[in-house]
FITORTI-730890 format. One record per residue (C-alpha): residue number from 1; x, y, z. Coordinates in steps of 0.001 Angstrom, whole numbers, always signed. Example, Ala and Ser with C-alpha at 12.3 -4.5 7.8 and 13.67 -1.06 7.14 Angstrom:
BEGIN
<site><num>1</num><c1>+12300</c1><c2>-4500</c2><c3>+7800</c3></site>
<site><num>2</num><c1>+13670</c1><c2>-1060</c2><c3>+7140</c3></site>
REM end
This chain:
BEGIN
<site><num>1</num><c1>-20265</c1><c2>-433</c2><c3>+3860</c3></site>
<site><num>2</num><c1>-16557</c1><c2>-92</c2><c3>+3131</c3></site>
<site><num>3</num><c1>-16953</c1><c2>+3617</c2><c3>+2397</c3></site>
<site><num>4</num><c1>-18989</c1><c2>+4188</c2><c3>+5560</c3></site>
<site><num>5</num><c1>-16444</c1><c2>+2558</c2><c3>+7861</c3></site>
<site><num>6</num><c1>-13460</c1><c2>+4220</c2><c3>+6175</c3></site>
<site><num>7</num><c1>-15163</c1><c2>+7624</c2><c3>+6319</c3></site>
<site><num>8</num><c1>-15787</c1><c2>+7179</c2><c3>+10056</c3></site>
<site><num>9</num><c1>-12181</c1><c2>+6078</c2><c3>+10613</c3></site>
<site><num>10</num><c1>-10864</c1><c2>+9057</c2><c3>+8620</c3></site>
<site><num>11</num><c1>-12911</c1><c2>+11546</c2><c3>+10636</c3></site>
<site><num>12</num><c1>-11764</c1><c2>+9915</c2><c3>+13881</c3></site>
<site><num>13</num><c1>-8098</c1><c2>+10156</c2><c3>+12857</c3></site>
<site><num>14</num><c1>-8585</c1><c2>+13824</c2><c3>+11993</c3></site>
<site><num>15</num><c1>-10449</c1><c2>+14667</c2><c3>+15196</c3></site>
<site><num>16</num><c1>-7884</c1><c2>+12937</c2><c3>+17429</c3></site>
<site><num>17</num><c1>-4803</c1><c2>+14409</c2><c3>+15721</c3></site>
<site><num>18</num><c1>-2861</c1><c2>+16286</c2><c3>+18390</c3></site>
<site><num>19</num><c1>-122</c1><c2>+17842</c2><c3>+16231</c3></site>
<site><num>20</num><c1>-135</c1><c2>+19671</c2><c3>+12865</c3></site>
<site><num>21</num><c1>+2248</c1><c2>+17010</c2><c3>+11549</c3></site>
<site><num>22</num><c1>-469</c1><c2>+14377</c2><c3>+11924</c3></site>
<site><num>23</num><c1>-2651</c1><c2>+16067</c2><c3>+9284</c3></site>
<site><num>24</num><c1>-26</c1><c2>+17365</c2><c3>+6835</c3></site>
<site><num>25</num><c1>+1126</c1><c2>+15814</c2><c3>+3573</c3></site>
<site><num>26</num><c1>+4849</c1><c2>+15076</c2><c3>+3324</c3></site>
<site><num>27</num><c1>+6678</c1><c2>+14533</c2><c3>+61</c3></site>
<site><num>28</num><c1>+9411</c1><c2>+11876</c2><c3>+48</c3></site>
<site><num>29</num><c1>+12924</c1><c2>+12889</c2><c3>-1017</c3></site>
<site><num>30</num><c1>+12220</c1><c2>+16504</c2><c3>+78</c3></site>
<site><num>31</num><c1>+13016</c1><c2>+17526</c2><c3>+3640</c3></site>
<site><num>32</num><c1>+11032</c1><c2>+20740</c2><c3>+3910</c3></site>
<site><num>33</num><c1>+8084</c1><c2>+20257</c2><c3>+1524</c3></site>
<site><num>34</num><c1>+5032</c1><c2>+20000</c2><c3>+3791</c3></site>
<site><num>35</num><c1>+1442</c1><c2>+20645</c2><c3>+2710</c3></site>
<site><num>36</num><c1>-1012</c1><c2>+21348</c2><c3>+5580</c3></site>
<site><num>37</num><c1>-4222</c1><c2>+19542</c2><c3>+4663</c3></site>
<site><num>38</num><c1>-6674</c1><c2>+20684</c2><c3>+7306</c3></site>
<site><num>39</num><c1>-10022</c1><c2>+18947</c2><c3>+6838</c3></site>
<site><num>40</num><c1>-8836</c1><c2>+17750</c2><c3>+3411</c3></site>
<site><num>41</num><c1>-6932</c1><c2>+15144</c2><c3>+5445</c3></site>
<site><num>42</num><c1>-10219</c1><c2>+13252</c2><c3>+5749</c3></site>
<site><num>43</num><c1>-10586</c1><c2>+13118</c2><c3>+1969</c3></site>
<site><num>44</num><c1>-6982</c1><c2>+12014</c2><c3>+1434</c3></site>
<site><num>45</num><c1>-7261</c1><c2>+9352</c2><c3>+4133</c3></site>
<site><num>46</num><c1>-10532</c1><c2>+8079</c2><c3>+2684</c3></site>
<site><num>47</num><c1>-9206</c1><c2>+7670</c2><c3>-846</c3></site>
<site><num>48</num><c1>-5906</c1><c2>+6138</c2><c3>+283</c3></site>
<site><num>49</num><c1>-7517</c1><c2>+3522</c2><c3>+2501</c3></site>
<site><num>50</num><c1>-10339</c1><c2>+2607</c2><c3>+119</c3></site>
<site><num>51</num><c1>-7984</c1><c2>+2762</c2><c3>-2857</c3></site>
<site><num>52</num><c1>-5359</c1><c2>+434</c2><c3>-1436</c3></site>
<site><num>53</num><c1>-7982</c1><c2>-1888</c2><c3>-25</c3></site>
<site><num>54</num><c1>-9344</c1><c2>-2461</c2><c3>-3515</c3></site>
<site><num>55</num><c1>-5906</c1><c2>-2352</c2><c3>-5146</c3></site>
<site><num>56</num><c1>-4698</c1><c2>-5337</c2><c3>-3126</c3></site>
<site><num>57</num><c1>-7935</c1><c2>-7125</c2><c3>-3969</c3></site>
<site><num>58</num><c1>-7389</c1><c2>-6560</c2><c3>-7697</c3></site>
<site><num>59</num><c1>-3816</c1><c2>-7838</c2><c3>-7403</c3></site>
<site><num>60</num><c1>-4898</c1><c2>-11051</c2><c3>-5690</c3></site>
<site><num>61</num><c1>-5484</c1><c2>-12945</c2><c3>-8924</c3></site>
<site><num>62</num><c1>-2585</c1><c2>-15393</c2><c3>-8943</c3></site>
<site><num>63</num><c1>-1195</c1><c2>-17683</c2><c3>-6245</c3></site>
<site><num>64</num><c1>+977</c1><c2>-15667</c2><c3>-3870</c3></site>
<site><num>65</num><c1>+958</c1><c2>-12576</c2><c3>-6070</c3></site>
<site><num>66</num><c1>-622</c1><c2>-10191</c2><c3>-3554</c3></site>
<site><num>67</num><c1>+681</c1><c2>-11519</c2><c3>-257</c3></site>
<site><num>68</num><c1>+4431</c1><c2>-11240</c2><c3>-886</c3></site>
<site><num>69</num><c1>+4292</c1><c2>-7529</c2><c3>-1819</c3></site>
<site><num>70</num><c1>+2064</c1><c2>-7104</c2><c3>+1244</c3></site>
<site><num>71</num><c1>+4737</c1><c2>-8693</c2><c3>+3456</c3></site>
<site><num>72</num><c1>+7438</c1><c2>-6452</c2><c3>+1987</c3></site>
<site><num>73</num><c1>+5385</c1><c2>-3252</c2><c3>+2266</c3></site>
<site><num>74</num><c1>+4229</c1><c2>-4106</c2><c3>+5803</c3></site>
<site><num>75</num><c1>+7815</c1><c2>-4678</c2><c3>+6914</c3></site>
<site><num>76</num><c1>+8920</c1><c2>-1361</c2><c3>+5437</c3></site>
<site><num>77</num><c1>+5962</c1><c2>+514</c2><c3>+6965</c3></site>
<site><num>78</num><c1>+6975</c1><c2>-984</c2><c3>+10307</c3></site>
<site><num>79</num><c1>+10335</c1><c2>+757</c2><c3>+9971</c3></site>
<site><num>80</num><c1>+8612</c1><c2>+4047</c2><c3>+9141</c3></site>
<site><num>81</num><c1>+6218</c1><c2>+3602</c2><c3>+12066</c3></site>
<site><num>82</num><c1>+8994</c1><c2>+2933</c2><c3>+14564</c3></site>
<site><num>83</num><c1>+11070</c1><c2>+5860</c2><c3>+13315</c3></site>
<site><num>84</num><c1>+8056</c1><c2>+8212</c2><c3>+13337</c3></site>
<site><num>85</num><c1>+7271</c1><c2>+7302</c2><c3>+16927</c3></site>
<site><num>86</num><c1>+10860</c1><c2>+7910</c2><c3>+18072</c3></site>
<site><num>87</num><c1>+11622</c1><c2>+11592</c2><c3>+18626</c3></site>
<site><num>88</num><c1>+15351</c1><c2>+11379</c2><c3>+17877</c3></site>
<site><num>89</num><c1>+15017</c1><c2>+9128</c2><c3>+14830</c3></site>
<site><num>90</num><c1>+12227</c1><c2>+11286</c2><c3>+13383</c3></site>
<site><num>91</num><c1>+14278</c1><c2>+14457</c2><c3>+13839</c3></site>
<site><num>92</num><c1>+17424</c1><c2>+12895</c2><c3>+12382</c3></site>
<site><num>93</num><c1>+15647</c1><c2>+11389</c2><c3>+9360</c3></site>
<site><num>94</num><c1>+13503</c1><c2>+14449</c2><c3>+8683</c3></site>
<site><num>95</num><c1>+10195</c1><c2>+12599</c2><c3>+8895</c3></site>
<site><num>96</num><c1>+7098</c1><c2>+13700</c2><c3>+10827</c3></site>
<site><num>97</num><c1>+7091</c1><c2>+12899</c2><c3>+14530</c3></site>
<site><num>98</num><c1>+3868</c1><c2>+11049</c2><c3>+15313</c3></site>
<site><num>99</num><c1>+3584</c1><c2>+10236</c2><c3>+19051</c3></site>
<site><num>100</num><c1>+2546</c1><c2>+6632</c2><c3>+19591</c3></site>
<site><num>101</num><c1>+3133</c1><c2>+5601</c2><c3>+15994</c3></site>
<site><num>102</num><c1>+5881</c1><c2>+3241</c2><c3>+17091</c3></site>
<site><num>103</num><c1>+3193</c1><c2>+875</c2><c3>+18380</c3></site>
<site><num>104</num><c1>+2206</c1><c2>+235</c2><c3>+14767</c3></site>
<site><num>105</num><c1>+5518</c1><c2>-1538</c2><c3>+14234</c3></site>
<site><num>106</num><c1>+3942</c1><c2>-4437</c2><c3>+16147</c3></site>
<site><num>107</num><c1>+954</c1><c2>-4469</c2><c3>+13799</c3></site>
<site><num>108</num><c1>+3246</c1><c2>-4355</c2><c3>+10763</c3></site>
<site><num>109</num><c1>+5390</c1><c2>-7156</c2><c3>+12133</c3></site>
<site><num>110</num><c1>+2305</c1><c2>-9255</c2><c3>+12843</c3></site>
<site><num>111</num><c1>+984</c1><c2>-8657</c2><c3>+9318</c3></site>
<site><num>112</num><c1>+4331</c1><c2>-9513</c2><c3>+7733</c3></site>
<site><num>113</num><c1>+4712</c1><c2>-12661</c2><c3>+9841</c3></site>
<site><num>114</num><c1>+1153</c1><c2>-13808</c2><c3>+9229</c3></site>
<site><num>115</num><c1>+1630</c1><c2>-13098</c2><c3>+5527</c3></site>
<site><num>116</num><c1>+4687</c1><c2>-15342</c2><c3>+5360</c3></site>
<site><num>117</num><c1>+2784</c1><c2>-18085</c2><c3>+7168</c3></site>
<site><num>118</num><c1>-67</c1><c2>-17678</c2><c3>+4715</c3></site>
<site><num>119</num><c1>+2325</c1><c2>-17715</c2><c3>+1751</c3></site>
<site><num>120</num><c1>+3555</c1><c2>-21166</c2><c3>+2835</c3></site>
<site><num>121</num><c1>+159</c1><c2>-22517</c2><c3>+1774</c3></site>
<site><num>122</num><c1>-740</c1><c2>-19881</c2><c3>-834</c3></site>
<site><num>123</num><c1>+2355</c1><c2>-20327</c2><c3>-2994</c3></site>
<site><num>124</num><c1>+1824</c1><c2>-21880</c2><c3>-6427</c3></site>
<site><num>125</num><c1>-118</c1><c2>-24168</c2><c3>-6633</c3></site>
<site><num>126</num><c1>-2139</c1><c2>-22673</c2><c3>-3784</c3></site>
<site><num>127</num><c1>-3873</c1><c2>-24744</c2><c3>-1125</c3></site>
<site><num>128</num><c1>-5601</c1><c2>-21791</c2><c3>+551</c3></site>
<site><num>129</num><c1>-6793</c1><c2>-18394</c2><c3>-687</c3></site>
<site><num>130</num><c1>-7359</c1><c2>-15073</c2><c3>+1070</c3></site>
<site><num>131</num><c1>-10458</c1><c2>-14189</c2><c3>-950</c3></site>
<site><num>132</num><c1>-12055</c1><c2>-10754</c2><c3>-1170</c3></site>
<site><num>133</num><c1>-12440</c1><c2>-10370</c2><c3>+2592</c3></site>
<site><num>134</num><c1>-8773</c1><c2>-11079</c2><c3>+3235</c3></site>
<site><num>135</num><c1>-7450</c1><c2>-8937</c2><c3>+378</c3></site>
<site><num>136</num><c1>-9701</c1><c2>-5970</c2><c3>+1183</c3></site>
<site><num>137</num><c1>-8735</c1><c2>-6124</c2><c3>+4859</c3></site>
<site><num>138</num><c1>-5001</c1><c2>-6391</c2><c3>+4163</c3></site>
<site><num>139</num><c1>-5100</c1><c2>-3449</c2><c3>+1764</c3></site>
<site><num>140</num><c1>-7073</c1><c2>-1358</c2><c3>+4247</c3></site>
<site><num>141</num><c1>-4495</c1><c2>-2049</c2><c3>+6971</c3></site>
<site><num>142</num><c1>-1624</c1><c2>-918</c2><c3>+4717</c3></site>
<site><num>143</num><c1>-3496</c1><c2>+2229</c2><c3>+3714</c3></site>
<site><num>144</num><c1>-4445</c1><c2>+3085</c2><c3>+7292</c3></site>
<site><num>145</num><c1>-913</c1><c2>+2659</c2><c3>+8638</c3></site>
<site><num>146</num><c1>+513</c1><c2>+4801</c2><c3>+5830</c3></site>
<site><num>147</num><c1>-2001</c1><c2>+7540</c2><c3>+6639</c3></site>
<site><num>148</num><c1>-1216</c1><c2>+7447</c2><c3>+10365</c3></site>
<site><num>149</num><c1>+2556</c1><c2>+7699</c2><c3>+9870</c3></site>
<site><num>150</num><c1>+2061</c1><c2>+10325</c2><c3>+7113</c3></site>
<site><num>151</num><c1>+3725</c1><c2>+8295</c2><c3>+4355</c3></site>
<site><num>152</num><c1>+910</c1><c2>+8110</c2><c3>+1802</c3></site>
<site><num>153</num><c1>+3113</c1><c2>+8906</c2><c3>-1181</c3></site>
<site><num>154</num><c1>+5794</c1><c2>+6484</c2><c3>-22</c3></site>
<site><num>155</num><c1>+3067</c1><c2>+3816</c2><c3>+62</c3></site>
<site><num>156</num><c1>+2288</c1><c2>+4580</c2><c3>-3580</c3></site>
<site><num>157</num><c1>+5962</c1><c2>+3934</c2><c3>-4385</c3></site>
<site><num>158</num><c1>+6411</c1><c2>+813</c2><c3>-2270</c3></site>
<site><num>159</num><c1>+3009</c1><c2>-569</c2><c3>-3252</c3></site>
<site><num>160</num><c1>+3638</c1><c2>+211</c2><c3>-6900</c3></site>
<site><num>161</num><c1>+2524</c1><c2>-3272</c2><c3>-7976</c3></site>
<site><num>162</num><c1>-895</c1><c2>-2646</c2><c3>-6435</c3></site>
<site><num>163</num><c1>-1047</c1><c2>+766</c2><c3>-8104</c3></site>
<site><num>164</num><c1>-92</c1><c2>-610</c2><c3>-11537</c3></site>
<site><num>165</num><c1>-2659</c1><c2>-3399</c2><c3>-11293</c3></site>
<site><num>166</num><c1>-5379</c1><c2>-875</c2><c3>-10423</c3></site>
<site><num>167</num><c1>-4361</c1><c2>+1576</c2><c3>-13154</c3></site>
<site><num>168</num><c1>-4405</c1><c2>-1242</c2><c3>-15722</c3></site>
<site><num>169</num><c1>-8047</c1><c2>-1946</c2><c3>-14867</c3></site>
<site><num>170</num><c1>-8988</c1><c2>+1740</c2><c3>-14976</c3></site>
<site><num>171</num><c1>-7238</c1><c2>+2289</c2><c3>-18302</c3></site>
<site><num>172</num><c1>-8730</c1><c2>-864</c2><c3>-19799</c3></site>
<site><num>173</num><c1>-12278</c1><c2>+85</c2><c3>-18832</c3></site>
<site><num>174</num><c1>-11869</c1><c2>+3710</c2><c3>-19957</c3></site>
<site><num>175</num><c1>-10316</c1><c2>+2727</c2><c3>-23295</c3></site>
<site><num>176</num><c1>-12979</c1><c2>+128</c2><c3>-24055</c3></site>
<site><num>177</num><c1>-15857</c1><c2>+2469</c2><c3>-23189</c3></site>
<site><num>178</num><c1>-14415</c1><c2>+5431</c2><c3>-25114</c3></site>
<site><num>179</num><c1>-12895</c1><c2>+3725</c2><c3>-28168</c3></site>
<site><num>180</num><c1>-14138</c1><c2>+151</c2><c3>-28100</c3></site>
<site><num>181</num><c1>-10527</c1><c2>-1057</c2><c3>-28006</c3></site>
<site><num>182</num><c1>-8524</c1><c2>-2725</c2><c3>-25267</c3></site>
<site><num>183</num><c1>-5054</c1><c2>-1583</c2><c3>-24208</c3></site>
<site><num>184</num><c1>-4171</c1><c2>-4897</c2><c3>-22579</c3></site>
<site><num>185</num><c1>-5124</c1><c2>-8385</c2><c3>-23605</c3></site>
<site><num>186</num><c1>-6817</c1><c2>-8686</c2><c3>-20232</c3></site>
<site><num>187</num><c1>-6902</c1><c2>-6705</c2><c3>-17011</c3></site>
<site><num>188</num><c1>-5662</c1><c2>-6653</c2><c3>-14264</c3></site>
<site><num>189</num><c1>-2130</c1><c2>-6512</c2><c3>-15620</c3></site>
<site><num>190</num><c1>-979</c1><c2>-9966</c2><c3>-14451</c3></site>
<site><num>191</num><c1>-3539</c1><c2>-11619</c2><c3>-16757</c3></site>
<site><num>192</num><c1>-2123</c1><c2>-9657</c2><c3>-19695</c3></site>
<site><num>193</num><c1>+1243</c1><c2>-11342</c2><c3>-19236</c3></site>
<site><num>194</num><c1>-408</c1><c2>-14729</c2><c3>-18786</c3></site>
<site><num>195</num><c1>-2126</c1><c2>-14338</c2><c3>-22150</c3></site>
<site><num>196</num><c1>+1226</c1><c2>-13375</c2><c3>-23675</c3></site>
<site><num>197</num><c1>+2460</c1><c2>-16829</c2><c3>-22748</c3></site>
<site><num>198</num><c1>+4238</c1><c2>-16271</c2><c3>-19430</c3></site>
<site><num>199</num><c1>+3771</c1><c2>-19213</c2><c3>-17044</c3></site>
<site><num>200</num><c1>+1981</c1><c2>-18235</c2><c3>-13829</c3></site>
<site><num>201</num><c1>+5059</c1><c2>-18738</c2><c3>-11575</c3></site>
<site><num>202</num><c1>+7115</c1><c2>-16460</c2><c3>-13840</c3></site>
<site><num>203</num><c1>+4550</c1><c2>-13661</c2><c3>-13601</c3></site>
<site><num>204</num><c1>+4383</c1><c2>-14035</c2><c3>-9820</c3></site>
<site><num>205</num><c1>+8124</c1><c2>-14042</c2><c3>-9145</c3></site>
<site><num>206</num><c1>+8850</c1><c2>-11160</c2><c3>-11511</c3></site>
<site><num>207</num><c1>+6149</c1><c2>-9073</c2><c3>-9843</c3></site>
<site><num>208</num><c1>+7734</c1><c2>-9962</c2><c3>-6492</c3></site>
<site><num>209</num><c1>+11108</c1><c2>-8736</c2><c3>-7743</c3></site>
<site><num>210</num><c1>+9597</c1><c2>-5450</c2><c3>-8913</c3></site>
<site><num>211</num><c1>+7870</c1><c2>-5062</c2><c3>-5562</c3></site>
<site><num>212</num><c1>+11133</c1><c2>-5629</c2><c3>-3682</c3></site>
<site><num>213</num><c1>+12894</c1><c2>-2957</c2><c3>-5746</c3></site>
<site><num>214</num><c1>+10065</c1><c2>-481</c2><c3>-5151</c3></site>
<site><num>215</num><c1>+10112</c1><c2>-1133</c2><c3>-1403</c3></site>
<site><num>216</num><c1>+13871</c1><c2>-480</c2><c3>-1342</c3></site>
<site><num>217</num><c1>+13288</c1><c2>+2806</c2><c3>-3188</c3></site>
<site><num>218</num><c1>+10681</c1><c2>+3741</c2><c3>-601</c3></site>
<site><num>219</num><c1>+13061</c1><c2>+2936</c2><c3>+2236</c3></site>
<site><num>220</num><c1>+15772</c1><c2>+4993</c2><c3>+530</c3></site>
<site><num>221</num><c1>+13540</c1><c2>+8032</c2><c3>+953</c3></site>
<site><num>222</num><c1>+14372</c1><c2>+7901</c2><c3>+4658</c3></site>
<site><num>223</num><c1>+17887</c1><c2>+9142</c2><c3>+3918</c3></site>
<site><num>224</num><c1>+17556</c1><c2>+10847</c2><c3>+536</c3></site>
<site><num>225</num><c1>+15888</c1><c2>+14019</c2><c3>+1776</c3></site>
REM end
């Protein structure tokens, strides 16, 4: 069902794109490197949205671990969305001009604000949990916004915690099936550090710190082009 809905959304975004910039791939830190995707945009959009939807879900294994990086990434994507929707800012910063994208700043702000409200009760020891439905939805929103504002690769940087958690699962499964050995004590990655003796709050806060640094690197790409 997830694949069906994301595939439909990807085709709709492609069919309603009114400028070449809306379906091209932009590389951060490079001003003039643009890769026209054509219909391949649908494939990229599909994998980014489904991938980040499940990546956030895999990360949501400790109290507050997934929501704080979500708040940080959503806030940063809001800045990208506003700048992309503003003709002068987009031209000055060297990012794609996406008409109407500035409206997504409201969605990003709402997600960040709701995430902070949720974190009040989800912080260790948690009183409420987002569950699979919440985590999958939050990840899909981040992936969709990144696709619309043409910042897929920047999302990989800023959402590096989600990417690392997902890669740890993929590597663990591949290693065990191919060699019968495990790379990590347990996957996703946060459980590996728990089994090494780190208290849960230490794992959570250190992952938050890494996420903050990665988001700042992503934001730096606005000027380092």
